[in-house]
N, C-alpha and C positions, 0 to 999 in steps of 0.2 A: 503495500497500499505506499503510496506516496505522498509523502506530507505536503498538503496546501501552505502556502508563506503566510505568518499571520501580519494583519494588515496593522496598521498604526492606531491606536484607540482614537486620535484625536483628527478627527474629518477635518480642519483645515489641514494637519498637515499631507493628508492625503490630497488633497487641492492642490495644494503648492507644489507638493514631489508631481501632480499629473501637467501641472502646466509649465513647471520648468521642463518637466521631460520633450514638453513641446517644442520649446526654444530649444533646447539641446538639439533636438531632431533636424530644428531648421538650419542652425549653425553650423551641423556636421552635412551638411548636403553637399555632394559633389557637383558642382553643376556654373555656370558662367556667374559673373553677379548680378547680370542684367535678367539671365533667367528667373533667378531665384528672387529679384525684387519685382520683375512680374508676377510670378506667384504669389507672393505676398500682396503686393496694391491687389490683386484678383480676390485673394479670399478675405482682406477687408471690404473690396467693395460688397461683396455678397454677404458679407458679414451683418450690414448695414442697411439690406433692405428685409422686409417683413415677407420673405418669400418662403417658409418657414416648409421643411421638408425639401425643400430642393435647393436648397442654400449648396450644398456637398457636391451633390450633380453638376450645377451651374457654375460653379468653377470649378470642376475638371475639366468639364466641355470646355467652357472658354479658355481655359489655360492651354489645353491640346491644341484650342483653332489657334489661338495667339503664340503658340511655340515657346511659352512660359512652363517650368516648373511646376507641375499639376503635383506633385505631394507638399512644395511651398503654399499652393491655393489651398488645398485639403487642412493642413497643418493650421494654415491661418482662420481659415472658418471656424476651427474648433478651439481655437485660440479666441475668438472674439467670443465665445461662449463665457467668457469671464464676467460679461456684464448682463448677464441673464437675472439676477435681481431686481438690475435698473431697466430691463426692458417695457413694464408700465409707462415710467417717466419718458424714457427714449421713444417709443411709439406716439405718445400723445404730442410730445414737442416736434416728431415728423409730420405727424397729422396737424398741428398747426402750421407748420411753414407751407404743406404740401395743398392747405384750404386756403390761404392768404396768396398763393402764387394763380390757385384756379377761379379765386373768386373775384369778381369786376364790378363794383369796385376793390380794390383790396382790402378785406376784414378780416380778422381773426373768427374763428367759430365761436358760435355760441356755447356757451357753460355747458361743461355735460351732465346729463341727468341720466341715472341709471335705474329711478322706478318705474320706467316705460318700457323699458326693454324686455324684448319678446324674442324666444330663440325663431320662432316662423320669420319674424322679420330679419334676423341675422342673416339667416340663410335662404335670402331671395338676393337677384341680381343687380337689383336697383341700389340695393345697400352695399356694394362692391363700387358704383361708381359715386356714391356721397361717401364713402368711407374710405376704402380700398382704394381708390385713383387718389384722392388726395394722401394719404398715406404713402402709396409706393412714388410720387414725386416728392414729398418730403423725403426721403430714406433718401434718393436718389440724391438730391442737394446737400445732402449729409457724406454721402456715400466717394461721392466723387473727389473733393478735396481731402477727405481721410487717408484714400487708396491713395491720392497724389503725395501726401506727408510723406507714408508708410513706405510708399516704392522709395523714395529719396534717402530716407532712413536705412531702409534695408540694403540696397545698395552701397553706400557709407560701409555699412558693416562689413559685408559680404566683399568689398575691394580690400577692405583691411583683413580681414581672414585672411585672404590668397595671398597678402603680401605677407603675413606672416608666416604662412604656409612654405612660401616659396623661398622665405629668410631663415625656415627651417632647415629645409632640405639643401640648399646651396651650402650652409656650416654644416650640414651631417657630409656632402660631399666632399667638401674641404677637408676633415676631418681623416678622412681615408686614408 
């Protein structure tokens, strides 16, 4: 009988080790800096969209189509899950931005009232036009600059990592 490794009792340590493992995987990828940074940007972009259940597939397909690192895209979408406790606030913020952009004249949405919510109304296509479209538009407004910043940061980190690896290989080859 194989023994299962005991998991740490502290859930925060488990979450920290999970996310630090994902970051370590990103740093260990063997690809060009542009490809890795592109995958990170794609993952961040789809991480901000409200397309639950499709984010990983969309980031994988987009990374493949744009010849970026698909592993970096998928790992970054998973890293984006760190904001899961903040999703209600983030989704409301995205909705407000999208509503403001789509309304003419520009106005913010009315105050949210939950006492009139009915499941039948939430599952109608007209609800998508009134809620989903502003949410999607607002998420794109946040996702584009966030992914551009993520690309720039990841590119700098990946280039620095490549320089260190090259310097290390040169030092080892000169010692031989």
